[in-house]
C-alpha positions in Angstrom: -3.2 -17.7 -19.8 -3.4 -13.8 -19.0 -0.2 -13.4 -18.7 2.1 -10.8 -16.5 0.9 -7.4 -17.4 1.4 -4.1 -15.3 3.7 -1.2 -14.4 4.8 -0.6 -10.6 7.7 1.3 -9.3 9.1 0.5 -6.3 12.2 0.5 -4.0 14.8 -1.5 -2.9 15.2 -1.7 1.0 18.7 -1.9 3.1 18.6 -5.3 2.8 18.4 -5.9 -1.0 14.6 -7.0 -0.9 11.7 -5.2 -3.3 8.2 -5.4 -2.4 6.9 -7.7 -5.6 3.1 -5.9 -6.4 0.1 -7.6 -5.1 -1.3 -8.2 -8.3 1.8 -10.8 -9.1 2.2 -12.4 -5.8 -0.3 -15.8 -6.4 2.0 -16.6 -8.8 4.7 -17.1 -6.5 3.6 -18.2 -3.7 5.5 -20.8 -3.8 9.0 -19.0 -5.1 10.0 -18.1 -8.4 13.4 -17.6 -10.1 15.2 -14.6 -10.8 18.0 -14.8 -13.5 20.1 -12.1 -15.8 18.2 -11.3 -18.7 18.6 -9.5 -22.3 18.9 -5.8 -22.3 20.1 -5.9 -18.4 17.1 -6.0 -17.0 16.3 -9.4 -14.2 13.8 -11.8 -14.8 11.3 -13.2 -12.6 10.1 -16.7 -13.8 7.6 -18.8 -11.8 9.0 -22.2 -11.4 6.8 -23.7 -13.9 8.3 -21.2 -16.7 12.0 -21.4 -15.5 11.6 -25.0 -16.0 10.6 -24.3 -19.6 13.4 -21.9 -20.0 15.6 -24.3 -18.5 14.9 -27.4 -20.7 14.6 -24.5 -24.0 18.3 -23.8 -23.1 19.6 -27.5 -22.3 18.2 -28.1 -26.1 20.2 -25.1 -27.6 23.6 -25.8 -26.2 23.3 -29.5 -26.8 22.9 -28.7 -30.3 25.0 -25.7 -30.4 28.7 -25.0 -30.4 30.8 -23.5 -27.3 29.0 -20.3 -27.3 25.1 -21.6 -26.8 26.9 -23.8 -23.6 28.6 -20.5 -22.1 25.3 -19.0 -22.4 23.7 -21.6 -20.9 26.0 -22.2 -18.1 26.0 -18.2 -17.6 22.4 -18.6 -17.3 22.3 -21.3 -14.6 25.4 -19.8 -12.4 23.9 -16.5 -12.9 19.9 -18.0 -11.6 18.9 -17.2 -8.0 15.7 -18.9 -6.4 13.5 -16.9 -4.2 11.0 -16.8 -1.9 8.4 -14.2 -1.1 7.7 -13.4 2.2 4.3 -12.3 4.0 4.9 -8.9 3.2 5.6 -9.5 -0.7 9.4 -8.9 0.2 11.7 -10.6 -2.7 15.7 -10.6 -2.1 17.6 -9.9 -4.7 21.6 -10.8 -4.5 24.3 -8.6 -5.0 25.5 -10.1 -8.3 22.1 -9.4 -9.7 21.8 -6.0 -8.7 24.9 -5.7 -9.7 24.2 -6.9 -13.1 21.3 -5.2 -13.8 22.4 -1.7 -11.9 19.2 -1.7 -9.6 19.9 0.5 -7.2 17.3 2.7 -5.0 14.3 3.0 -7.1 13.1 -0.2 -9.5 10.3 -0.6 -12.2 8.9 -3.8 -11.9 6.5 -4.7 -14.9 4.8 -7.6 -16.4 6.6 -8.7 -19.2 3.9 -11.5 -20.1 5.3 -14.8 -19.5 7.9 -13.5 -16.9 8.3 -10.3 -14.7 11.2 -7.9 -15.4 13.1 -5.9 -13.0 15.2 -2.6 -14.4 16.4 0.3 -13.0 14.5 3.4 -14.4 17.6 5.1 -15.5 18.4 2.1 -18.4 14.7 1.8 -18.9 14.4 5.1 -20.2 17.8 4.2 -22.5 17.0 1.1 -23.9 13.0 0.1 -23.7 11.3 3.9 -23.7 12.5 4.9 -26.6 10.3 2.3 -28.7 7.2 4.0 -27.3 7.1 6.0 -30.3 6.1 2.9 -32.3 2.8 3.3 -30.6 2.5 6.9 -31.9 3.3 5.5 -35.2 0.4 6.2 -37.8 0.1 3.3 -39.6 -1.9 3.9 -42.7 -5.3 3.0 -41.7 
């Protein structure tokens, strides 16, 4: 599996849709699922990967306490099944846009087993500082 890689910059349209990059579209011909994700972004999962995530959360909530059950509840409740239209547009519900602070520009990037959608401002605050890691001398 090559996974999802690459970085693209797109915009929300007036109806709350974003264009999914052409490179990613074939994986979502039968739809996908958008969920809240860590650090304040959204994750777009293929149906198969979404099922794996559901199974993992289900196991964790059964083995864990109230906190694990509530996390699984929130994740499931705030997930949205989506379809990509013929122009490559994908709707994002208002509550998910609000969670990820998506308004206007959106950073769409591959994150190996999923696609993430970020507010460029949040990306710069929470993720971009880690890029320094690639510039560090590891002693070799």
